[in-house]
Kinemage of the C-alpha trace (Angstrom):
@kinemage 1
@onewidth
@group {chain A} dominant
@subgroup {mainchain}
@vectorlist {calphas} color= white
{ca met a 1} P 17.339 -9.085 -1.909
{ca arg a 2} L 16.765 -6.827 -4.859
{ca ser a 3} L 18.724 -3.631 -5.370
{ca met a 4} L 17.169 -0.171 -5.235
{ca lys a 5} L 18.687 0.466 -8.659
{ca pro a 6} L 16.168 0.623 -11.531
{ca asp a 7} L 15.590 -2.552 -13.504
{ca arg a 8} L 17.120 -2.254 -16.966
{ca asp a 9} L 14.086 -3.829 -18.599
{ca ile a 10} L 11.640 -1.090 -17.591
{ca cys a 11} L 11.369 2.683 -18.032
{ca val a 12} L 11.661 4.928 -14.985
{ca arg a 13} L 11.049 8.663 -14.826
{ca lys a 14} L 10.755 11.242 -12.081
{ca ile a 15} L 7.811 13.590 -11.785
{ca lys a 16} L 6.442 16.170 -9.352
{ca ile a 17} L 2.835 16.023 -8.199
{ca pro a 18} L 1.411 19.488 -7.481
{ca ser a 19} L -0.084 19.554 -4.008
{ca glu a 20} L -1.180 22.187 -1.535
{ca gly a 21} L 1.934 24.106 -0.536
{ca arg a 22} L 4.402 21.629 -2.012
{ca asn a 23} L 5.263 19.271 -4.848
{ca ile a 24} L 5.307 15.554 -4.083
{ca pro a 25} L 8.206 13.722 -5.748
{ca ala a 26} L 7.263 10.467 -7.432
{ca leu a 27} L 8.632 7.759 -9.701
{ca val a 28} L 6.735 6.333 -12.660
{ca leu a 29} L 7.674 2.800 -13.711
{ca ser a 30} L 6.388 1.636 -17.081
{ca pro a 31} L 7.117 -1.079 -19.646
{ca lys a 32} L 9.549 -0.273 -22.429
{ca lys a 33} L 7.135 -1.651 -24.998
{ca lys a 34} L 4.112 0.607 -25.238
{ca thr a 35} L 0.746 -1.118 -25.041
{ca asp a 36} L -2.888 -0.117 -25.015
{ca lys a 37} L -4.214 1.320 -21.792
{ca thr a 38} L -3.035 -0.792 -18.895
{ca pro a 39} L -3.678 -1.046 -15.130
{ca gly a 40} L -2.277 1.775 -12.997
{ca ile a 41} L -0.823 0.908 -9.599
{ca leu a 42} L -0.110 3.248 -6.713
{ca trp a 43} L 2.701 1.521 -4.820
{ca ile a 44} L 3.536 2.861 -1.342
{ca his a 45} L 6.900 2.099 0.223
{ca gly a 46} L 7.369 0.891 3.786
{ca gly a 47} L 9.502 2.087 6.661
{ca gly a 48} L 7.200 2.277 9.674
{ca tyr a 49} L 5.983 5.782 8.736
{ca ile a 50} L 9.354 7.119 9.926
{ca ala a 51} L 11.786 5.956 7.232
{ca gly a 52} L 11.973 4.774 3.634
{ca met a 53} L 12.025 6.362 0.202
{ca lys a 54} L 10.217 6.141 -3.101
{ca glu a 55} L 13.196 4.297 -4.659
{ca met a 56} L 12.311 1.263 -2.537
{ca val a 57} L 9.803 0.458 -5.275
{ca his a 58} L 12.731 -0.947 -7.270
{ca met a 59} L 13.148 -3.773 -4.755
{ca ser a 60} L 9.427 -4.505 -4.493
{ca arg a 61} L 6.908 -6.806 -6.142
{ca ala a 62} L 5.749 -3.802 -8.181
{ca val a 63} L 8.628 -4.233 -10.631
{ca asp a 64} L 7.269 -7.648 -11.623
{ca leu a 65} L 3.842 -6.120 -12.221
{ca val a 66} L 5.436 -3.796 -14.777
{ca lys a 67} L 7.582 -6.466 -16.445
{ca lys a 68} L 5.067 -9.306 -16.566
{ca tyr a 69} L 1.738 -7.513 -16.882
{ca gly a 70} L 2.688 -4.208 -18.494
{ca ala a 71} L 1.263 -2.177 -15.607
{ca val a 72} L 2.255 1.415 -14.888
{ca val a 73} L 3.436 1.842 -11.299
{ca phe a 74} L 3.418 5.116 -9.419
{ca ser a 75} L 5.663 5.452 -6.314
{ca pro a 76} L 5.216 8.670 -4.279
{ca gly a 77} L 7.837 10.097 -1.943
{ca tyr a 78} L 5.460 10.839 0.893
{ca arg a 79} L 6.455 12.800 4.002
{ca met a 80} L 7.896 10.968 6.992
{ca ala a 81} L 6.473 11.239 10.509
{ca phe a 82} L 9.770 12.678 11.760
{ca glu a 83} L 9.099 15.670 9.516
{ca thr a 84} L 5.316 15.858 9.658
{ca pro a 85} L 3.014 13.429 11.492
{ca tyr a 86} L -0.399 12.157 10.417
{ca pro a 87} L -2.160 13.094 8.155
{ca ala a 88} L 0.794 14.228 5.990
{ca ala a 89} L 1.716 10.773 4.638
{ca leu a 90} L -1.904 9.898 3.895
{ca asp a 91} L -2.525 13.264 2.233
{ca asp a 92} L 0.496 12.791 -0.030
{ca cys a 93} L -0.492 9.255 -1.007
{ca tyr a 94} L -4.087 10.258 -1.624
{ca asp a 95} L -2.987 13.198 -3.777
{ca ala a 96} L -0.868 10.712 -5.729
{ca leu a 97} L -3.939 8.504 -6.222
{ca leu a 98} L -5.955 11.458 -7.541
{ca tyr a 99} L -3.088 12.403 -9.858
{ca leu a 100} L -3.006 8.836 -11.159
{ca lys a 101} L -6.713 9.002 -11.983
{ca asn a 102} L -6.745 12.547 -13.360
{ca his a 103} L -3.728 11.922 -15.617
{ca ala a 104} L -4.810 8.483 -16.794
{ca asp a 105} L -4.636 9.366 -20.492
{ca glu a 106} L -1.178 10.881 -20.152
{ca leu a 107} L 0.062 7.871 -18.170
{ca gly a 108} L -1.639 5.380 -20.472
{ca ile a 109} L -3.707 3.679 -17.775
{ca arg a 110} L -7.283 2.525 -17.377
{ca thr a 111} L -9.331 4.349 -14.764
{ca asp a 112} L -11.340 1.170 -14.110
{ca gln a 113} L -8.183 -0.769 -13.205
{ca ile a 114} L -6.492 1.419 -10.613
{ca met a 115} L -4.851 -0.654 -7.889
{ca val a 116} L -3.131 0.287 -4.625
{ca gly a 117} L -0.401 -1.721 -2.930
{ca gly a 118} L 2.377 -1.324 -0.410
{ca glu a 119} L 4.507 -2.968 2.232
{ca ser a 120} L 4.581 -2.519 6.015
{ca ala a 121} L 3.619 1.119 6.686
{ca gly a 122} L 2.974 1.314 2.951
{ca gly a 123} L 0.482 -1.517 3.432
{ca gly a 124} L -1.216 0.472 6.189
{ca leu a 125} L -1.354 3.527 3.952
{ca cys a 126} L -2.698 1.341 1.153
{ca val a 127} L -5.659 0.349 3.328
{ca ala a 128} L -6.175 3.938 4.520
{ca val a 129} L -6.164 5.218 0.929
{ca cys a 130} L -8.726 2.563 -0.055
{ca met a 131} L -10.953 3.532 2.870
{ca lys a 132} L -10.785 7.223 2.040
{ca ala a 133} L -11.466 6.586 -1.652
{ca arg a 134} L -14.490 4.484 -0.684
{ca asp a 135} L -15.799 7.163 1.668
{ca thr a 136} L -15.300 10.097 -0.714
{ca gly a 137} L -16.203 8.305 -3.943
{ca asp a 138} L -13.262 10.031 -5.657
{ca val a 139} L -11.750 6.851 -7.109
{ca lys a 140} L -13.131 3.342 -7.539
{ca ile a 141} L -10.121 1.241 -6.617
{ca ala a 142} L -10.184 -2.140 -8.356
{ca phe a 143} L -7.803 -4.088 -6.125
{ca gln a 144} L -5.656 -3.699 -3.010
{ca met a 145} L -2.405 -5.443 -2.110
{ca pro a 146} L -1.361 -4.445 1.433
{ca leu a 147} L 1.607 -6.707 2.164
{ca tyr a 148} L 2.424 -7.350 5.864
{ca pro a 149} L 0.502 -4.138 6.624
{ca met a 150} L 1.027 -1.897 9.663
{ca leu a 151} L -2.593 -1.282 10.646
{ca asp a 152} L -3.005 -1.148 14.429
{ca asp a 153} L -1.446 1.304 16.884
{ca arg a 154} L -2.591 -0.919 19.757
{ca asp a 155} L -0.665 -3.959 20.890
{ca thr a 156} L -1.836 -7.268 19.444
{ca glu a 157} L -0.916 -10.848 20.322
{ca thr a 158} L 1.989 -10.708 17.864
{ca ser a 159} L 3.152 -7.098 18.197
{ca arg a 160} L 3.319 -7.308 22.001
{ca asp a 161} L 6.648 -8.615 23.363
{ca asn a 162} L 8.039 -9.105 19.870
{ca his a 163} L 11.831 -9.120 19.630
{ca gly a 164} L 12.345 -9.361 15.881
{ca lys a 165} L 15.548 -7.918 14.452
{ca val a 166} L 13.986 -5.942 11.615
{ca trp a 167} L 10.848 -4.764 13.436
{ca asn a 168} L 9.780 -5.336 17.009
{ca thr a 169} L 7.649 -3.995 19.849
{ca arg a 170} L 10.040 -1.178 20.750
{ca lys a 171} L 10.301 0.083 17.171
{ca asn a 172} L 6.570 -0.314 16.641
{ca his a 173} L 5.690 1.760 19.704
{ca phe a 174} L 8.136 4.487 18.710
{ca ala a 175} L 6.915 4.651 15.108
{ca trp a 176} L 3.257 4.905 16.080
{ca lys a 177} L 4.096 7.536 18.697
{ca met a 178} L 5.800 9.659 16.040
{ca tyr a 179} L 3.100 9.163 13.437
{ca leu a 180} L 0.159 9.879 15.750
{ca arg a 181} L 1.705 12.567 17.937
{ca asn a 182} L -0.743 15.271 16.805
{ca thr a 183} L -3.912 13.186 17.031
{ca asp a 184} L -6.529 12.925 19.770
{ca lys a 185} L -5.369 9.905 21.774
{ca thr a 186} L -8.912 9.242 22.988
{ca lys a 187} L -10.181 8.780 19.418
{ca glu a 188} L -7.571 7.931 16.820
{ca pro a 189} L -8.802 8.559 13.242
{ca ile a 190} L -9.523 5.382 11.291
{ca tyr a 191} L -7.404 6.586 8.381
{ca ala a 192} L -4.452 6.896 10.772
{ca ala a 193} L -4.839 3.400 12.211
{ca pro a 194} L -7.139 1.449 9.840
{ca ala a 195} L -7.566 -1.458 12.278
{ca arg a 196} L -9.763 0.879 14.329
{ca cys a 197} L -12.312 1.066 11.511
{ca thr a 198} L -15.644 -0.638 12.161
{ca asp a 199} L -17.027 -0.576 8.607
{ca phe a 200} L -15.109 -2.694 6.105
{ca ser a 201} L -17.858 -2.865 3.499
{ca gly a 202} L -17.293 -1.524 0.004
{ca leu a 203} L -13.523 -2.029 0.026
{ca pro a 204} L -11.799 -3.580 -2.999
{ca pro a 205} L -10.755 -7.227 -3.371
{ca ala a 206} L -7.532 -7.882 -1.506
{ca tyr a 207} L -4.404 -9.962 -1.164
{ca thr a 208} L -1.959 -9.858 1.724
{ca phe a 209} L 0.725 -12.058 3.195
{ca val a 210} L 2.670 -11.856 6.426
{ca gly a 211} L 5.033 -14.132 8.332
{ca asp a 212} L 3.704 -15.585 11.574
{ca gly a 213} L 6.727 -14.254 13.466
{ca glu a 214} L 6.161 -10.680 12.378
{ca pro a 215} L 4.589 -8.060 14.660
{ca phe a 216} L 1.921 -7.372 12.002
{ca phe a 217} L 0.685 -10.970 11.731
{ca ala a 218} L -2.382 -10.673 13.998
{ca glu a 219} L -3.585 -7.367 12.548
{ca ala a 220} L -3.176 -8.606 8.964
{ca val a 221} L -5.178 -11.755 9.714
{ca arg a 222} L -7.924 -9.738 11.423
{ca tyr a 223} L -8.132 -7.386 8.453
{ca ile a 224} L -8.602 -10.281 6.032
{ca his a 225} L -11.275 -11.848 8.261
{ca lys a 226} L -13.190 -8.553 8.417
{ca leu a 227} L -13.105 -8.236 4.637
{ca lys a 228} L -14.402 -11.791 4.273
{ca lys a 229} L -17.264 -11.044 6.662
{ca asn a 230} L -18.282 -8.279 4.262
{ca asn a 231} L -18.195 -10.661 1.289
{ca ile a 232} L -15.097 -9.040 -0.175
{ca tyr a 233} L -12.956 -11.396 -2.197
{ca val a 234} L -9.644 -12.156 -0.503
{ca ile a 235} L -7.081 -14.919 -0.427
{ca arg a 236} L -6.105 -16.443 2.912
{ca val a 237} L -2.857 -15.498 4.605
{ca lys a 238} L -0.080 -18.060 4.275
{ca asn a 239} L 3.410 -18.292 5.705
{ca lys a 240} L 5.398 -20.631 3.466
{ca ala a 241} L 7.443 -18.698 0.924
{ca met a 242} L 6.616 -20.805 -2.131
{ca glu a 243} L 2.893 -20.799 -1.330
{ca ile a 244} L 2.987 -17.022 -0.866
{ca leu a 245} L 4.598 -16.526 -4.273
{ca arg a 246} L 2.155 -18.894 -5.959
{ca asp a 247} L -0.918 -17.265 -4.421
{ca leu a 248} L 0.383 -13.763 -5.077
{ca glu a 249} L 0.706 -14.733 -8.726
{ca ile a 250} L -2.907 -15.928 -8.791
{ca met a 251} L -4.249 -12.814 -7.067
{ca thr a 252} L -2.189 -10.483 -9.241
{ca glu a 253} L -3.714 -12.038 -12.343
{ca arg a 254} L -7.181 -11.603 -10.856
{ca gly a 255} L -6.500 -7.980 -10.021
{ca leu a 256} L -4.984 -7.101 -13.376
{ca gln a 257} L -7.575 -8.912 -15.421
{ca asn a 258} L -11.084 -9.837 -14.315
{ca his a 259} L -11.756 -9.350 -10.632
{ca pro a 260} L -14.900 -9.523 -8.502
{ca ser a 261} L -16.629 -6.204 -7.948
């Protein structure tokens, strides 16, 4: 497992994103060798909406996107559900997306190659951010990479009676309860639990992977199938580690270079 210490081969700096009533802390990861305008990636850390920190980006796939492809990665320190429930985390991540677009020249990124990615709850927030950007028209996101995303507050075949050590049914129920505690339980907002969305058209091309023993397996597979039904380019979910790495490499190249619209 990677360390949360910064990679010596990339540049890392801390910034504050002005937001309503607060400043959102964020990390900017960029290549040491300056290049022409490059893809900008909003990378959202995991932690089940109740834990985690922006420094987790250092142990994520995002570091490789900086080192190999010269991308600029943006990691926001969004609010946890213990502190403030939905929509605080989404608001922070969306404000970070807008900052990424509005400061493209300063950050050295291309506004036509803005990507969003994340893991676990960060994967769920990735999808929610993409949905909101589609609905508002604020940002045309080029590519999404929600890895083993936390999308559904309802039990699925694989989140029900799951006894995994890292994440399981008990932890999943508690995390969703904390995150959604101020919402209308009779009609959960689609940005809060993206699996509840009924319109998956107009979303960006996607890649995801998830292990078949994970609670999020069924919801990740359903999400991919719904994208495919809307003729959105995706790669199929796989479970074997080497196949995952190979396909992630292929999809990353598609997202950072020429991708379907």
